[in-house]
Structure formats: structure tokens, C-alpha cells
KEBA-976087 format. One record per residue (C-alpha): residue number from 1; residue in three letters; x, y, z. Coordinates in pm, 1 decimal. Example, Ala and Ser with C-alpha at 12.3 -4.5 7.8 and 13.67 -1.06 7.14 Angstrom:
1; ALA; 1230.0; -450.0; 780.0
2; SER; 1367.0; -106.0; 714.0
***
This chain:
1; MET; -4524.8; -2020.2; 2343.1
2; ASN; -4339.3; -1946.5; 2026.1
3; GLU; -4126.6; -2229.9; 1914.7
4; MET; -3804.8; -2225.4; 1676.1
5; PRO; -3848.2; -2359.5; 1324.0
6; PRO; -3676.9; -2685.3; 1284.2
7; THR; -3466.8; -2501.5; 1013.8
8; ALA; -3365.3; -2223.7; 1245.7
9; SER; -3225.8; -2453.7; 1503.5
10; LEU; -3026.2; -2644.9; 1235.7
11; ASN; -2831.5; -2297.1; 1126.0
12; ALA; -2819.4; -2261.3; 1504.8
13; ALA; -2609.2; -2589.9; 1545.8
14; ARG; -2382.2; -2535.8; 1240.4
15; PRO; -2190.6; -2290.4; 1363.7
16; VAL; -2119.9; -2478.6; 1660.8
17; ARG; -1977.3; -2816.0; 1483.8
18; SER; -1795.9; -2580.2; 1236.3
19; ALA; -1592.3; -2450.4; 1576.1
20; VAL; -1543.0; -2790.3; 1683.9
21; THR; -1448.9; -2926.3; 1349.3
22; LEU; -1171.6; -2673.7; 1272.6
23; LEU; -1033.8; -2669.6; 1644.0
24; LEU; -986.6; -3049.5; 1568.3
25; TRP; -836.6; -2976.6; 1284.5
26; ILE; -598.0; -2732.4; 1436.6
27; ALA; -531.0; -3041.2; 1717.6
28; LEU; -429.3; -3313.5; 1492.5
29; PRO; -129.1; -3179.8; 1329.1
30; LEU; -9.5; -3033.2; 1670.7
31; ALA; -57.9; -3408.7; 1777.2
32; VAL; 98.9; -3556.2; 1544.9
33; LEU; 400.4; -3305.6; 1575.4
34; GLY; 432.9; -3352.6; 1921.7
35; ALA; 451.4; -3725.0; 1903.5
36; ALA; 713.1; -3740.8; 1647.8
37; LEU; 888.4; -3481.4; 1889.7
38; TRP; 869.4; -3692.2; 2168.3
39; TRP; 1012.7; -4030.1; 1953.8
40; LEU; 1290.2; -3819.7; 1824.1
41; PHE; 1390.6; -3714.0; 2196.9
42; ALA; 1301.5; -4093.3; 2349.0
43; THR; 1458.0; -4315.3; 2079.3
44; ASP; 1722.8; -4113.4; 1979.1
45; PRO; 1736.1; -4303.9; 1642.7
46; LEU; 2009.6; -4018.4; 1554.8
47; ARG; 2254.7; -4240.8; 1758.1
48; ALA; 2300.6; -4503.7; 1492.8
49; PHE; 2474.5; -4263.9; 1304.5
50; ASP; 2693.6; -4118.3; 1547.7
51; ASN; 3062.8; -4204.1; 1398.1
52; GLY; 3266.9; -4048.9; 1697.9
53; ALA; 3306.6; -3697.3; 1576.9
54; PRO; 3277.6; -3417.5; 1806.9
55; PRO; 2988.7; -3160.5; 1774.0
56; VAL; 3005.8; -2844.6; 1580.6
57; GLU; 3126.7; -2571.0; 1801.2
58; ASN; 3088.4; -2164.9; 1727.7
59; LEU; 3225.0; -1897.9; 1939.8
60; ALA; 3160.0; -1490.5; 1872.1
61; PHE; 3311.8; -1242.2; 2041.4
62; GLU; 3108.5; -931.6; 2080.9
63; ARG; 3274.7; -741.2; 2345.1
64; THR; 3647.5; -669.1; 2494.6
65; ILE; 3744.8; -478.0; 2766.9
66; LEU; 4102.7; -388.9; 2867.2
67; ASP; 4120.2; -249.2; 3215.0
68; ALA; 4388.9; -277.6; 3505.4
69; ASP; 4249.7; -637.9; 3575.0
70; GLY; 4341.5; -774.2; 3247.2
71; ILE; 4151.9; -852.4; 2946.1
72; ARG; 3793.2; -878.5; 2952.7
73; LEU; 3572.6; -1107.0; 2646.5
74; LEU; 3216.8; -1105.0; 2585.6
75; VAL; 3187.5; -1442.1; 2440.8
76; ARG; 2851.7; -1610.9; 2264.8
77; ALA; 2783.9; -2024.4; 2222.0
78; GLY; 2654.8; -2064.3; 1835.5
79; GLY; 2721.5; -2444.8; 1873.1
80; SER; 2502.2; -2776.0; 1825.6
81; GLU; 2554.3; -2879.7; 2167.0
82; PRO; 2661.5; -2696.4; 2522.7
83; MET; 3041.4; -2633.7; 2507.1
84; ARG; 3303.7; -2591.1; 2754.3
85; ILE; 3581.7; -2343.1; 2728.4
86; ALA; 3867.1; -2541.7; 2850.8
87; GLN; 4170.9; -2297.6; 2801.0
88; VAL; 4257.6; -1973.5; 2689.6
89; GLN; 4572.5; -1899.3; 2528.3
90; VAL; 4771.7; -1464.4; 2465.7
91; ASP; 5008.0; -1451.1; 2197.7
92; GLY; 5040.5; -1845.4; 2218.2
93; ALA; 5114.9; -1854.3; 2629.0
94; TYR; 4806.5; -2012.0; 2857.5
95; TRP; 4693.9; -1837.4; 3083.8
96; GLN; 4436.1; -1853.9; 3411.2
97; PHE; 4072.1; -1731.9; 3345.5
98; THR; 3746.7; -1711.8; 3517.7
99; GLN; 3435.6; -1735.9; 3315.7
100; GLU; 3137.2; -1601.6; 3421.4
101; PRO; 2884.2; -1753.9; 3443.8
102; ALA; 3064.6; -2077.9; 3532.7
103; GLY; 2993.0; -2384.8; 3325.6
104; ASN; 2909.1; -2499.2; 3015.2
105; LEU; 2769.4; -2254.3; 2746.1
106; ALA; 2408.6; -2323.5; 2582.7
107; ARG; 2366.5; -2268.4; 2216.2
108; GLY; 2310.0; -1894.8; 2184.5
109; ALA; 2444.6; -1828.7; 2592.7
110; ALA; 2683.6; -1525.5; 2639.9
111; ALA; 2954.5; -1573.6; 2935.4
112; TRP; 3223.5; -1288.1; 3052.6
113; ILE; 3613.4; -1408.8; 3040.1
114; GLN; 3807.3; -1258.2; 3242.6
115; ILE; 4215.9; -1263.5; 3200.6
116; PRO; 4501.7; -1102.4; 3414.1
117; PHE; 4717.0; -1081.6; 3157.5
118; PRO; 4940.7; -801.5; 3199.2
119; TRP; 4888.3; -571.8; 2855.3
120; ILE; 5075.1; -318.9; 2689.6
121; ALA; 4918.4; -16.7; 2555.8
122; GLY; 4999.2; -18.3; 2165.7
123; ASP; 5068.4; -364.6; 2122.1
124; ALA; 4892.3; -617.3; 1962.4
125; TYR; 4765.3; -909.4; 2106.8
126; ALA; 4593.3; -1258.3; 1971.8
127; VAL; 4341.4; -1409.5; 2176.2
128; ASN; 4307.5; -1785.9; 2131.7
129; ILE; 4013.6; -1957.4; 2295.0
130; VAL; 4003.6; -2347.3; 2311.3
131; THR; 3707.0; -2578.7; 2413.0
132; ALA; 3652.7; -2908.0; 2576.9
133; THR; 3677.0; -3103.0; 2206.6
134; GLY; 4031.2; -2897.2; 2111.7
135; ALA; 3833.3; -2622.4; 1896.2
136; THR; 4006.7; -2328.8; 1901.3
137; PHE; 3840.6; -1940.4; 1801.1
138; GLU; 4075.9; -1686.6; 1770.6
139; HIS; 4047.4; -1314.4; 1882.5
140; GLU; 4261.2; -1053.8; 1741.7
141; ILE; 4304.5; -742.9; 1934.5
142; GLU; 4493.1; -514.7; 1722.9
143; VAL; 4598.6; -242.1; 1915.4
144; ALA; 4573.5; -263.1; 2308.6
145; VAL; 4445.6; 34.6; 2475.1
146; ALA; 4252.0; 127.4; 2814.2
147; THR; 3860.9; 58.5; 2781.4
148; PRO; 3731.8; 448.0; 2889.5
149; SER; 3528.4; 392.4; 3245.7
150; PRO; 3146.8; 523.7; 3162.5
151; SER; 3149.7; 869.4; 3326.6
152; ALA; 2906.6; 1183.6; 3315.6
153; ARG; 3239.1; 1343.8; 3184.1
154; GLY; 3269.7; 1060.0; 2904.6
155; PHE; 2868.0; 1078.6; 2817.2
156; ALA; 2915.1; 1495.1; 2853.7
157; SER; 3220.8; 1387.8; 2596.2
158; GLN; 3003.4; 1178.6; 2349.5
159; ALA; 2695.4; 1414.3; 2314.2
160; MET; 2937.3; 1684.1; 2189.6
161; LEU; 3064.6; 1476.4; 1963.9
162; GLY; 2694.7; 1355.6; 1841.9
163; ALA; 2576.0; 1701.8; 1828.1
164; LEU; 2857.0; 1791.6; 1597.3
165; VAL; 2853.7; 1489.6; 1359.7
166; GLY; 2477.3; 1492.0; 1360.2
167; ILE; 2248.3; 1741.5; 1517.3
168; LEU; 2482.1; 2063.9; 1396.5
169; PRO; 2533.9; 1969.6; 1051.8
170; VAL; 2120.8; 1855.4; 992.3
171; ALA; 2065.1; 2250.3; 1097.8
172; ILE; 2346.2; 2396.3; 889.7
173; GLY; 2137.4; 2224.7; 602.1
174; LEU; 1840.2; 2366.0; 674.1
175; MET; 1975.7; 2717.1; 751.5
176; PHE; 2006.0; 2757.2; 378.4
177; TYR; 1593.7; 2744.5; 353.2
178; PRO; 1494.6; 3107.1; 303.4
179; VAL; 1751.7; 3086.3; 14.1
180; LEU; 1642.3; 2745.9; -118.4
181; ARG; 1276.1; 2897.1; -131.4
182; GLU; 1414.8; 3100.1; -418.0
183; VAL; 1453.8; 2863.0; -643.8
184; GLY; 1182.3; 2825.9; -931.2
185; ARG; 1003.4; 2517.4; -1049.9
186; THR; 1373.9; 2375.1; -1255.9
187; GLY; 1556.2; 2445.9; -871.5
188; LEU; 1330.4; 2275.5; -665.5
189; ASP; 1343.5; 1942.8; -895.1
190; PHE; 1703.9; 1948.9; -877.8
191; LEU; 1660.6; 1964.4; -503.8
192; LEU; 1469.3; 1706.4; -476.3
193; ALA; 1681.7; 1481.7; -732.3
194; LEU; 1957.5; 1604.9; -505.2
195; THR; 1815.8; 1452.7; -201.9
196; ILE; 1705.7; 1132.3; -357.1
197; GLY; 2056.1; 1075.0; -468.8
198; LEU; 2194.0; 1131.2; -120.7
199; LEU; 1930.8; 940.7; 7.2
200; VAL; 2016.3; 636.0; -201.0
201; PHE; 2401.6; 649.3; -130.1
202; LEU; 2295.1; 674.2; 243.1
203; LEU; 2073.7; 377.9; 167.4
204; ILE; 2336.6; 164.9; -16.9
205; ASP; 2595.9; 283.3; 287.2
206; ALA; 2380.4; 194.6; 534.6
207; MET; 2314.8; -188.4; 414.6
208; ASP; 2671.4; -215.4; 324.1
209; ASP; 2788.5; -141.1; 677.4
210; ALA; 2479.6; -384.1; 818.8
211; LEU; 2634.9; -681.7; 638.4
212; GLU; 3006.9; -609.2; 724.7
213; ILE; 2872.1; -542.7; 1084.2
214; ALA; 2623.3; -837.5; 1068.4
215; GLY; 2925.4; -1032.1; 976.3
216; GLU; 3094.9; -1021.5; 1294.8
217; ALA; 2740.9; -1124.7; 1546.6
218; ALA; 2714.3; -1499.5; 1613.8
219; ALA; 2603.7; -1695.0; 1387.1
220; ILE; 2270.1; -1771.3; 1563.0
221; PHE; 2138.3; -1474.9; 1484.6
222; GLN; 2173.3; -1513.9; 1105.1
223; GLY; 2346.6; -1146.7; 1032.2
224; SER; 2296.8; -1125.5; 677.3
225; SER; 1922.7; -1231.4; 709.3
226; ILE; 1806.7; -1009.9; 966.1
227; VAL; 1965.3; -718.3; 820.5
228; PHE; 1769.6; -807.3; 455.5
229; LEU; 1415.5; -843.9; 662.1
230; ALA; 1452.6; -607.0; 891.3
231; ALA; 1504.6; -335.2; 647.7
232; ALA; 1220.6; -473.3; 441.2
233; ALA; 982.9; -487.5; 738.6
234; SER; 1073.5; -128.8; 792.1
235; PHE; 1008.4; -23.8; 483.7
236; LEU; 690.8; -188.0; 494.5
237; LEU; 560.9; -41.8; 768.6
238; LEU; 693.7; 323.7; 710.3
239; MET; 506.1; 293.0; 378.3
240; ALA; 200.4; 153.4; 569.6
241; VAL; 164.6; 457.6; 797.1
242; ALA; 309.0; 708.1; 503.9
243; ARG; -2.7; 595.7; 328.3
244; ARG; -274.2; 571.0; 536.2
245; ARG; -390.4; 938.9; 457.1
246; GLY; -268.1; 928.6; 96.4
247; ALA; 88.8; 997.0; -64.8
248; PRO; 281.7; 1256.4; 202.1
249; SER; 407.7; 1573.5; 49.2
250; GLY; 515.8; 1910.4; 236.1
251; LEU; 606.2; 1884.3; 628.1
252; ALA; 521.9; 1525.7; 627.5
253; LEU; 750.3; 1394.8; 342.4
254; ALA; 1022.3; 1605.8; 506.7
255; THR; 932.3; 1377.2; 859.2
256; PHE; 993.7; 1119.6; 688.7
257; ILE; 1284.3; 1191.4; 564.2
258; ALA; 1452.9; 1319.9; 871.4
259; LEU; 1305.0; 992.6; 1067.6
260; GLY; 1521.2; 755.1; 773.9
261; ILE; 1842.3; 973.4; 841.2
262; GLY; 1808.6; 976.2; 1223.3
263; LEU; 1771.8; 589.0; 1231.2
264; HIS; 2033.8; 569.9; 952.8
265; ASN; 2246.8; 783.7; 1241.4
266; LEU; 2169.1; 585.9; 1530.5
267; GLY; 2297.7; 285.0; 1327.3
268; GLU; 2638.4; 474.4; 1332.2
269; GLY; 2618.6; 629.0; 1647.1
270; LEU; 2614.4; 274.9; 1816.6
271; ALA; 2960.5; 218.8; 1598.9
272; ILE; 3119.2; 468.6; 1680.2
273; GLY; 3004.0; 400.1; 2061.1
274; ALA; 3166.1; 105.8; 2057.1
275; ALA; 3516.6; 190.0; 1919.1
276; PHE; 3528.7; 473.7; 2205.2
277; ALA; 3407.2; 170.5; 2459.7
278; ALA; 3743.4; -24.7; 2286.6
279; GLY; 3943.0; 272.2; 2338.7
280; ALA; 3994.2; 267.7; 1988.1
281; ALA; 3777.8; 580.9; 1862.6
282; GLY; 4029.2; 750.7; 1630.0
283; LEU; 3841.1; 1033.5; 1573.6
284; GLY; 4061.4; 1335.8; 1526.9
285; THR; 3964.4; 1639.9; 1414.1
286; PHE; 3968.9; 1536.4; 1045.1
287; LEU; 3736.5; 1297.5; 1066.2
288; VAL; 3523.4; 1513.8; 1261.9
289; THR; 3492.4; 1760.4; 1003.1
290; GLY; 3428.6; 1520.3; 761.1
291; PHE; 3147.5; 1371.3; 909.6
292; THR; 3031.0; 1703.3; 956.3
293; LEU; 3044.4; 1834.7; 561.2
294; HIS; 2914.8; 1459.6; 479.8
295; ASN; 2595.6; 1525.9; 671.1
296; ILE; 2533.4; 1876.8; 598.9
297; THR; 2376.6; 1796.7; 262.7
298; GLU; 2108.7; 1615.0; 466.4
299; GLY; 1946.5; 1875.9; 612.0
300; ILE; 1964.0; 2034.8; 279.3
301; GLY; 1752.4; 1744.9; 177.9
302; ILE; 1539.4; 1752.1; 485.8
303; ALA; 1410.6; 2097.7; 362.6
304; ALA; 1355.7; 2048.5; 9.1
305; PRO; 933.5; 1904.8; 10.4
306; ILE; 900.9; 2233.1; 240.2
307; LEU; 1021.8; 2499.5; 26.3
308; ARG; 675.2; 2557.7; -103.8
309; GLU; 547.3; 2625.3; 305.6
310; ARG; 611.7; 2807.6; 607.0
311; PRO; 614.6; 2561.0; 898.2
312; PRO; 648.4; 2686.5; 1217.9
313; LEU; 961.6; 2748.7; 1373.9
314; TRP; 938.9; 2445.0; 1611.2
315; ALA; 898.9; 2258.0; 1315.9
316; PHE; 1265.8; 2270.2; 1252.7
317; GLY; 1406.3; 2224.6; 1577.8
318; ALA; 1181.8; 1884.9; 1585.4
319; LEU; 1311.0; 1812.6; 1229.3
320; ILE; 1649.9; 1883.6; 1335.8
321; LEU; 1637.1; 1705.0; 1678.4
322; LEU; 1467.8; 1368.3; 1457.1
323; ALA; 1728.4; 1333.8; 1180.4
324; GLY; 2040.6; 1412.4; 1426.4
325; GLY; 1953.8; 1309.2; 1763.5
326; PRO; 1998.5; 956.6; 1746.2
327; ALA; 2385.0; 981.0; 1702.7
328; VAL; 2368.5; 1106.6; 2049.6
329; LEU; 2177.6; 786.9; 2164.3
330; GLY; 2345.8; 567.3; 1976.3
331; LEU; 2713.8; 669.9; 2131.3
332; TRP; 2554.7; 612.6; 2500.9
333; ILE; 2403.6; 328.7; 2385.5
334; GLY; 2702.8; 227.7; 2190.4
335; SER; 2954.7; 305.9; 2458.4
336; LEU; 2781.9; 100.9; 2748.4
337; ALA; 2624.3; -231.4; 2570.9
338; PHE; 2742.8; -265.6; 2221.8
339; ALA; 2679.6; -623.9; 2004.4
340; PRO; 2737.8; -650.3; 1629.7
341; HIS; 2410.6; -769.7; 1579.1
342; TRP; 2176.6; -498.4; 1724.7
343; SER; 2415.8; -236.0; 1533.5
344; ALA; 2348.6; -411.8; 1236.1
345; LEU; 1998.3; -435.9; 1303.3
346; ALA; 1986.3; -55.1; 1350.6
347; LEU; 2138.1; 18.1; 1040.4
348; ALA; 1916.6; -210.7; 878.8
349; ILE; 1592.8; -92.5; 988.1
350; GLY; 1751.8; 291.3; 904.1
351; GLY; 1811.3; 127.3; 527.7
352; GLY; 1471.1; 62.3; 500.4
353; ALA; 1308.2; 401.6; 604.3
354; ILE; 1537.1; 567.5; 383.3
355; ALA; 1439.6; 315.9; 134.5
356; GLN; 1068.4; 426.0; 162.3
357; VAL; 1182.2; 787.2; 160.4
358; VAL; 1308.3; 761.5; -180.0
359; VAL; 1018.8; 583.4; -294.3
360; GLU; 798.5; 856.2; -163.2
361; ILE; 1011.9; 1174.9; -309.1
362; SER; 1039.7; 1003.1; -636.1
363; ALA; 649.3; 961.1; -635.7
364; TYR; 623.0; 1317.5; -530.9
365; LEU; 866.0; 1457.9; -799.1
366; ALA; 676.1; 1238.8; -1076.3
367; ARG; 353.3; 1377.8; -925.1
368; SER; 457.8; 1734.5; -953.1
369; SER; 611.7; 1713.4; -1281.5
370; GLY; 316.4; 1505.0; -1487.4
371; GLY; 490.9; 1167.3; -1459.9
372; PHE; 797.7; 960.1; -1433.6
373; ARG; 880.5; 1027.5; -1770.3
374; ALA; 838.8; 1417.6; -1739.5
375; ALA; 1027.8; 1385.3; -1436.0
376; LEU; 1376.6; 1264.2; -1565.8
377; SER; 1448.0; 1646.6; -1728.7
378; PRO; 1816.0; 1782.5; -1732.9
379; ALA; 1781.9; 1944.6; -1359.8
380; VAL; 1619.1; 1626.7; -1232.0
381; VAL; 1943.6; 1417.7; -1373.1
382; ALA; 2174.4; 1645.6; -1252.6
383; GLY; 2054.3; 1656.4; -961.6
384; LEU; 2080.8; 1248.2; -885.3
385; VAL; 2419.4; 1297.2; -1023.6
386; ALA; 2479.5; 1545.4; -749.4
387; GLY; 2379.9; 1407.0; -455.8
388; VAL; 2554.6; 1109.0; -514.6
389; GLY; 2879.3; 1300.6; -562.7
390; VAL; 2884.3; 1576.3; -306.9
391; MET; 2794.7; 1187.8; -42.9
392; TYR; 3059.6; 1002.3; -213.7
393; ALA; 3289.0; 1271.2; -205.7
394; THR; 3282.8; 1341.1; 154.6
395; ALA; 3260.2; 1037.3; 244.9
396; MET; 3591.8; 981.2; 169.3
397; LEU; 3676.4; 1211.1; 461.1
398; VAL; 3530.9; 984.2; 721.3
399; LYS; 3633.7; 620.6; 532.4
400; ILE; 3919.1; 486.8; 730.1
***
């Protein structure tokens, strides 16, 4: 009969003792934390500091609907304690209201406020919500317009608009592909730099819009923090995916460009869809034309990395849908269920994706030119300036 040597028996016992010790060291700090929290809630030591001041309250307005029944507001609480909505004023006059769900609003909870107010189209209104502690929160309706009801016809119109401002411009830009293939080395460097310039402008524009929209979100979502964290996470995740088989080039790089532009268009579509839902889109022929011209350069940017290749025809269709299709999706989602924090998050993710593409195109340009110093040729500098300049000039047509 074979017996286990004493040393082998000791070595087998050590892993068991090590695992038990590790579990104890994990359980000990958690137990201390649990005991501290129990003592905090059981004894309420903060009661000694109570000087009678009311709790801190905050209320964010996420959605406004105007219809035949009056005004409906979606509000979200962000106070330190549950809060109760006591009164509602419209232009200084008190109005009866209903709340759904009824009762106190816990931190982070949302509720619909229905006010049977006979609003008049074109007028401006100031709505004040008064809590039980006397705190007031104001919401302005700058121009009262009936909120469109969801319908198949409305979805079709939004899809057509999304195609006009998202899909069509990218397709037009890619139609220049046969002509762009005839450019030489200097021309290709110019186009790659042009792509970097337009993407840098999109990155700045996306982050600026994301921070602006995040400022309208409930404080509990920490708007500016979520914008920067989401952008960083998007950037790092896409960098990891793109570099898993080395630096991307050709069709792979064009796909990442289309993805970054598509995520940016998703965020813009959410904002436009929300404007439709509020009845305040204001998108006339001039603005639609401006959006189309603004986005044509995006198609040229997608084409730049594949000018030395001959991708199949279906690849062009896929790139067009990837870059422009999210604008349609964003319009639909934004018109049905817009919230500032979701729109800001989408724009931030798009910003991170664009930053990743800027890094990859810059690296690709440097590799093809023999280093970053050699890449700073007159053609590259001219491309960078032209990319930013074209995007800035066309953006002037869509800013209102």
C-alpha cells in the first residue's frame, strides 16, 4: 500500500488553509461595514445635528406633453429624502393636478404630473411645482405646440427625415469613391487628414452637446461625470477590439469610422426626435439642407481608407447603413421615450468612438508616411485645416 509522503500531505493542506484565510479576510471588513451601517440606522447619531432645516430637494423635468387634456410633465426627484409635490402653478395661478404614481417621490423616482390647463398654441408658460416643504421648481414652456401622437404616418415621416439627414449624405459622399481612387499619394494623405479634421470637429461637437444635454438631467445621474466616463469607456473598449489583431486598416478602419459616425448620429437623432415629440422641431427645408451638406463630408471620410482597395458592393451599403441608419433609429426612440441622460450618454459613447477612430487614422497616416514627423507634410496640414473648416462652415447652417 502506497502512503502519501508527509511533505505532500502538508502541501495539500496549505491551499485549503490559504483559501479559508482569504475568505476570512474578505468577510472581516464586510462584517465591520455591516455593523457600522446597522449602528448608524439604529441609533441615528445625526439627529443631534438636526437644527430644523428642511431636507435638500431637487426636481428635474424630463419630458413635456401638451394635448387636449392639458399639460403633462415627467419629473424625477433627486433630493436627500422622499419629497411630496403639494401644489402646481401655471403662470402664477394654482391649478389642480394629478400625479401618477401618487404619493411621495423617493430619490431617483419619476412621476407624471397631469395639469388640466387650457393652453393656447404659440403662447409661453411658466410652470412652478411646489413641494410640501415650500421649495419651488420652475419649468418654462417657451412656445406651446401640441405634441404629435405616435402613428405609423409619423414614424414614416421621421424615417424619411432620418434618411435625408443621415443615410443620404453618407451615400453621396461615398459616391465620390471612383474619383477619389485616382488621387496619388499626396492626395490620399490630404483625404486622410481631411477625415481626421472632420472627426475632430465631430468629437468636440458631440462632447459639447452631451455636456449641454447632461445639464438638463436629474442631478442623481451626475451628468458631466457620466459623459466623460462613458466616452472613456467607449474609447478603451473600441481600442481593445480594434487592436486585437493589430492596427486596423482598409475596410476595417472604414468600418470603425462608420461606427463612430453612426453612434454620433444616434445621439443627434435622439435630440431631433425629442424636439418632434415636444412639437418644437422647427426643421424647415433650409435646416434639412444644412444637415445634408454637413454630413456629406462624413461619406468622403469613410471612403478614404479604402481608396487602395476594391471592396464588394455590399460593403458600401453596409457602411452607409452603419453610419447613417442610427439617425433614423434615434428619431424614433427620441420621439417616444426621450430622457436627457440617455441622449447625453449616446452622444458621449459616440464621442469616445470618434476619438478612437481619430487615433487609428492618425496612426495609419503615420505608418504610411514613415513616422509622425514625416506625416506633417503640407498636404496633411492642409487636409486637417480643410476638414475642420468645412465642418465648421456647414455646421453654421444647422445651429439655431
